[in-house]
matplotlib code that plots the C-alpha trace (Angstrom):
import matplotlib.pyplot as plt

x = [37.2, 35.1, 33.5, 30.0, 31.0, 32.4, 29.1, 27.1, 29.5, 29.1, 25.3, 25.1, 27.4, 25.1, 22.1, 23.8, 24.9, 21.3, 19.9, 22.4, 21.6, 17.9, 18.5, 20.8, 19.4, 15.7, 14.5, 16.6, 15.8, 12.1, 12.3, 14.2, 11.6, 8.7, 10.5, 11.1, 7.5, 6.1, 8.5, 7.7, 3.9, 4.3, 6.9, 4.3, 2.5, 5.8, 6.8, 3.4, 3.9, 7.4, 6.2, 4.0, 7.1, 6.8, 10.3, 10.8, 11.5, 8.5, 6.3, 7.3, 6.5, 3.2, 2.2, 3.2, 1.1, -1.9, -1.6, -1.2, -4.1, -6.3, -5.5, -6.1, -9.5, -10.5, -9.7, -11.5, -14.5, -14.7, -13.7, -16.6, -19.0, -17.6, -17.7, -21.3, -22.4, -20.4, -22.1, -25.5, -24.5, -23.3, -26.5, -28.7, -27.2, -29.5, -27.2, -29.8, -30.6, -26.9, -26.3, -29.3, -27.6, -24.2, -25.2, -26.2, -22.9, -20.7, -22.6, -21.2, -18.3, -20.7, -22.5, -19.3, -17.3, -17.4, -16.0, -13.2, -12.2, -12.1, -9.9, -7.6, -7.3, -6.5, -3.9, -2.3, -2.1, -0.6, 2.0, 3.0, 3.4, 5.6, 7.7, 7.6, 11.4, 12.1, 9.7, 11.4, 14.7, 13.6, 12.2, 15.6, 17.2, 14.6, 15.5, 19.1, 18.1, 16.2, 19.0, 18.6, 14.8, 15.2, 17.8, 15.5, 12.6, 14.8, 16.0, 12.4, 11.5, 14.6, 13.5, 10.0, 11.7, 14.0, 11.0, 9.9, 13.5, 14.5, 11.3, 12.0, 15.6, 14.5, 11.8, 14.1, 17.0, 15.0, 16.0, 19.7, 19.7, 18.1, 20.7, 23.5, 22.2, 21.8, 25.5, 26.6, 25.2, 27.6, 26.8, 26.4, 23.6, 22.1, 19.2, 18.2, 18.4, 16.6, 13.9, 13.6, 13.2, 10.7, 8.6, 8.8, 7.7, 4.7, 3.7, 4.1, 2.3, -0.6, -0.9, -0.7, -3.2, -5.6, -5.3, -6.3, -9.4, -10.3, -10.0, -12.3, -14.9, -14.7, -15.1, -18.4, -19.6, -18.8, -20.6, -23.7, -23.8, -23.5, -26.1, -28.5, -28.1, -28.5, -25.0, -24.0, -21.1, -21.7, -20.1, -17.0, -16.4, -16.9, -14.5, -11.8, -12.2, -11.7, -8.5, -7.4, -7.9, -4.7, -3.3, -4.7, -7.4, -7.0, -10.0, -12.2, -11.1, -11.4, -14.8, -16.4, -15.0, -16.2, -19.5, -20.3, -19.2, -21.2, -24.3, -24.2, -23.9, -26.7, -29.2, -28.0, -29.7, -28.1, -30.0, -28.3, -24.9, -25.6, -26.7, -23.4, -21.4, -23.4, -22.9, -19.1, -19.0, -20.8, -18.4, -15.4, -16.8, -17.3, -13.8, -12.1, -14.1, -15.0, -13.5, -9.8, -9.5, -11.2, -9.2, -5.9, -5.9, -3.1, -0.6, 1.5, 1.5, 1.7, 0.0, -2.3, -0.1, 2.9, 0.9, 0.1, 3.7, 4.9, 2.5, 3.6, 7.3, 6.8, 4.9, 7.4, 10.4, 9.1, 5.7, 3.0, 5.2, 6.1, 2.5, 1.8, 4.7, 5.0, 3.0, 4.5, 8.0, 7.2, 5.9, 9.1, 11.3, 9.2, 9.9, 13.6, 13.5, 11.8, 14.4, 17.2, 15.8, 15.4, 19.1, 20.1, 18.1, 19.7, 23.2, 22.5, 21.2]
y = [-2.0, 0.7, 3.6, 2.2, -1.2, 0.4, 2.3, -0.9, -2.7, 0.2, 0.1, -3.6, -3.3, -0.5, -2.7, -5.6, -3.3, -1.9, -5.4, -6.4, -3.1, -3.9, -7.4, -6.5, -3.0, -3.5, -1.6, 1.5, 1.4, 1.2, 4.3, 6.2, 5.0, 6.3, 9.6, 10.1, 9.4, 11.7, 14.5, 14.0, 14.3, 17.3, 19.3, 21.3, 22.4, 23.5, 25.3, 27.1, 28.3, 29.4, 31.5, 33.3, 34.3, 31.7, 30.4, 26.9, 25.3, 27.0, 26.0, 22.3, 22.5, 24.2, 21.6, 18.8, 20.4, 20.7, 17.0, 15.7, 17.9, 16.8, 13.1, 13.5, 15.2, 12.6, 9.8, 11.6, 12.0, 8.6, 6.3, 7.0, 6.7, 3.3, 2.2, 3.3, 1.5, -1.6, -1.7, -1.5, -4.1, -6.5, -6.0, -6.6, -10.0, -12.8, -15.5, -18.2, -17.4, -17.2, -20.7, -22.0, -20.5, -21.9, -25.4, -26.6, -25.2, -26.7, -30.0, -32.7, -30.6, -28.2, -31.1, -32.8, -29.7, -30.4, -34.0, -32.7, -30.0, -32.5, -34.9, -32.1, -31.1, -34.6, -35.1, -31.8, -32.6, -36.0, -34.6, -31.9, -34.6, -36.7, -34.0, -31.1, -31.1, -31.1, -28.3, -26.1, -26.1, -23.8, -21.5, -21.1, -20.6, -17.9, -16.1, -16.1, -14.1, -11.4, -8.9, -9.6, -9.1, -5.8, -4.6, -5.5, -3.6, -0.6, -0.6, -0.7, 2.3, 4.2, 3.5, 5.0, 8.0, 8.3, 8.7, 12.2, 13.4, 12.3, 13.8, 17.2, 17.4, 16.1, 18.8, 21.6, 20.8, 19.4, 22.3, 22.2, 18.4, 18.6, 21.1, 19.0, 15.9, 17.9, 19.0, 15.4, 14.7, 15.1, 18.3, 16.4, 14.3, 16.8, 18.0, 14.4, 13.1, 16.1, 15.7, 12.0, 12.7, 15.5, 12.9, 10.6, 13.5, 14.1, 10.5, 10.1, 13.3, 12.6, 9.1, 10.1, 13.0, 10.8, 7.9, 10.0, 11.3, 7.8, 6.4, 9.1, 8.3, 4.6, 5.1, 7.0, 4.4, 1.5, 3.2, 3.9, 0.3, -1.1, 1.4, 0.3, -3.4, -2.4, -3.6, -2.8, -0.2, 0.6, 4.1, 3.2, 0.2, 2.2, 5.0, 2.4, 0.6, 3.8, 4.5, 0.9, 1.5, 3.5, 0.0, -1.5, -4.2, -3.9, -1.7, -4.0, -7.1, -5.4, -3.8, -6.9, -9.2, -7.1, -6.4, -10.1, -11.1, -8.4, -8.9, -12.7, -12.2, -9.7, -11.2, -14.6, -13.8, -15.2, -12.6, -9.7, -11.3, -11.6, -8.0, -6.9, -8.9, -7.3, -3.8, -4.2, -5.7, -2.7, -0.3, -2.2, -2.1, 1.7, 2.1, 0.1, 1.4, 5.0, 6.5, 5.5, 6.1, 9.5, 10.7, 8.9, 7.6, 5.4, 7.5, 4.5, 2.6, -0.7, -3.9, -5.2, -8.3, -6.0, -4.0, -7.2, -8.4, -5.0, -5.1, -8.6, -7.7, -4.4, -6.2, -9.0, -6.7, -3.7, -4.7, -2.1, 0.8, -1.4, -2.0, 1.8, 2.8, -0.3, 0.9, 4.5, 3.0, 0.4, 3.3, 5.3, 2.2, 1.6, 5.1, 4.6, 1.2, 2.6, 5.4, 2.9, 0.6, 3.6, 4.5, 0.9, 0.8, 4.0, 2.7, -0.6, 1.1]
z = [-24.1, -25.9, -24.0, -24.6, -23.3, -20.2, -19.7, -20.0, -17.5, -15.0, -15.5, -14.8, -11.8, -10.5, -10.9, -9.0, -6.2, -5.9, -5.7, -3.0, -1.1, -1.2, 0.1, 3.0, 3.9, 3.2, 6.2, 5.6, 1.9, 2.7, 5.0, 2.2, -0.4, 1.8, 2.5, -1.2, -2.0, 0.6, -0.4, -4.0, -3.3, -1.0, -2.9, -5.1, -1.9, -0.3, -3.5, -3.5, 0.0, -0.7, -3.7, -1.2, 0.7, 3.4, 4.4, 3.0, 6.4, 8.0, 5.0, 5.6, 9.3, 8.6, 6.1, 8.4, 11.2, 8.9, 7.8, 11.3, 12.5, 9.7, 10.2, 13.9, 13.3, 10.9, 13.3, 16.1, 13.9, 12.3, 15.1, 17.5, 14.6, 13.6, 17.2, 17.6, 14.4, 15.3, 18.7, 17.1, 14.6, 17.3, 19.4, 16.4, 15.6, 16.4, 17.7, 17.5, 13.9, 13.1, 14.6, 12.5, 9.4, 10.1, 11.2, 7.6, 6.3, 9.0, 9.0, 11.1, 12.3, 14.0, 15.9, 16.9, 17.8, 21.6, 21.0, 18.7, 21.2, 24.1, 22.0, 21.1, 24.7, 25.9, 23.2, 24.0, 27.7, 27.0, 24.6, 27.2, 29.9, 27.7, 26.1, 28.6, 29.2, 25.5, 24.8, 27.5, 25.7, 22.8, 25.4, 27.1, 23.7, 22.9, 26.2, 25.1, 21.9, 23.8, 23.0, 19.3, 19.5, 21.4, 18.8, 16.0, 17.6, 18.2, 14.5, 13.3, 15.6, 14.2, 10.7, 11.5, 13.0, 9.9, 7.5, 8.7, 9.2, 5.7, 4.3, 5.9, 4.5, 1.1, 0.9, 2.2, -0.1, -3.1, -5.5, -4.6, -4.8, -8.3, -9.4, -8.1, -9.9, -13.1, -12.9, -12.6, -16.1, -19.0, -20.9, -24.1, -22.7, -20.2, -22.3, -23.2, -19.6, -18.1, -20.7, -19.9, -16.2, -17.0, -18.9, -15.8, -13.6, -15.8, -15.7, -12.0, -11.1, -13.4, -12.0, -8.3, -8.7, -10.7, -8.4, -5.4, -7.3, -8.5, -5.0, -3.6, -6.3, -5.7, -2.0, -2.6, -5.1, -2.8, 0.1, -2.0, -3.2, 0.3, 1.6, -1.1, 0.0, 3.7, 4.6, 8.2, 8.5, 4.8, 4.9, 6.9, 4.7, 1.6, 2.8, 3.8, 0.5, -1.3, 0.6, 0.0, -3.8, -3.7, -4.0, -7.2, -6.5, -2.7, -2.2, -4.3, -2.4, 1.0, 0.4, -1.2, 1.5, 4.4, 2.8, 2.2, 5.7, 7.6, 5.4, 5.9, 9.7, 9.7, 7.3, 6.1, 2.8, -0.4, -2.4, -0.5, -1.0, -4.7, -4.8, -3.1, -5.7, -8.5, -7.0, -6.7, -10.2, -11.6, -9.8, -11.0, -14.6, -14.3, -12.8, -15.6, -18.6, -17.6, -14.4, -14.7, -18.4, -18.1, -15.1, -15.4, -18.9, -20.0, -18.1, -16.8, -20.1, -18.2, -19.1, -16.3, -15.9, -15.3, -12.7, -10.8, -11.0, -9.8, -6.8, -5.9, -6.0, -4.2, -1.4, -1.1, -0.9, 1.1, 2.6, 2.7, 1.4, -1.5, -2.4, -2.4, -4.7, -6.8, -9.8, -9.9, -9.7, -12.4, -14.6, -14.1, -14.9, -18.0, -19.3, -18.6, -20.3, -23.4, -23.7, -23.3, -25.9, -28.3, -27.8, -28.5, -31.7, -32.8, -32.0, -33.9, -37.0]

ax = plt.figure().add_subplot(projection="3d")
ax.plot(x, y, z, "-o")
ax.set_aspect("equal")
plt.show()
């Protein structure tokens, strides 16, 4: 077997091993993935503090304290305001008018709801009387698996604790880890591989920095659109929709859904609902045609269909962390794939 064939065999074996690892150690891989992402985002800040003669370990702890303090202050600032606005919103709802708006929509189901509930209750009681003993058996089996449930809960807690611990060590030792990884690359390919990962680093940093700016702009625009339409909790919804925009399409879906729901409960006006839809459509048009191209550009080089597929796979495999990192990881893999295909074309020609 030739050397190139051996390399391809080892490459395929590594991919298979990685897939099996993801399947059977998903929780630990998710924690590692989150730690790598956080360390990657925070590394420039830690490096900046270190250049100002702050010890690297102390710089990491100071940065962590600032982030935790900032998040705590934000929560303490925004939660009471959301609660106050929500209280005013609930008090302002006219239940009689709301029922009048819902009755035509629910139709016969609204008028016969009491009968339906009574029938369901009677059938449930009858079923319990006839099958009570049978239904208790799964309960006893469930009690027998309490130990497994507790162990599962403990493992989830340990994974959460693992994230900050891994992040600290990755940040502290990032330079030595990078040098060690570079030394593992054969000298004949070192320049090419280092250049390839430098390209990936540029793509990812441009995407992350740009995505944060775009999300902030979208949050402001969503809030303005909802305020114009008089939507309750307009500013909190806009801010949360902006944060959710870190996951492509999630902010649009969340903001539009919440805006329509609260406006309907408050006003019951189809004109206002149409206005909210138009406002979000305008923001989405601006985001796709002006904001993102100007700030991020085509940095990821991914087709929209590939972006959607990456988000679905990331969410399926790793949940919320997978949704957050799906697009950057897909962009990095795309750079590697393009480089690999270029090497194959050179070899074949």
